[in-house]
C-alpha positions in Angstrom: 7.4 -11.3 5.4 4.5 -9.1 4.0 4.5 -5.4 4.8 1.3 -3.3 4.4 2.1 0.5 3.9 -0.6 2.9 4.6 -0.7 6.5 3.8 -3.8 8.5 5.1 -4.2 12.0 4.1 -7.0 14.5 4.8 -9.1 13.4 1.6 -7.4 10.4 0.3 -6.1 7.0 1.4 -3.2 5.1 -0.4 -2.0 1.7 0.5 0.4 -1.1 -1.0 1.4 -4.6 0.0 4.9 -5.7 -0.3 6.2 -9.3 0.0 9.8 -9.1 1.1 10.5 -12.8 0.6 9.7 -13.0 -3.1 10.7 -9.2 -3.5 7.3 -8.6 -5.0 5.2 -5.7 -4.9 1.4 -5.4 -5.6 0.0 -2.4 -7.3 -0.7 0.7 -5.3 -4.4 1.6 -4.4 -5.5 5.0 -4.0 -9.0 6.0 -2.7 -10.2 9.6 -2.6 -13.0 10.8 -0.4 
């Protein structure tokens, strides 16, 4: 199972993809506006 975690703030957006089957986590991505 893959989980996409999204955190939307007033001037930024952060997200991370987590693969629960392989216990693998991709790097977090942060975008500022």
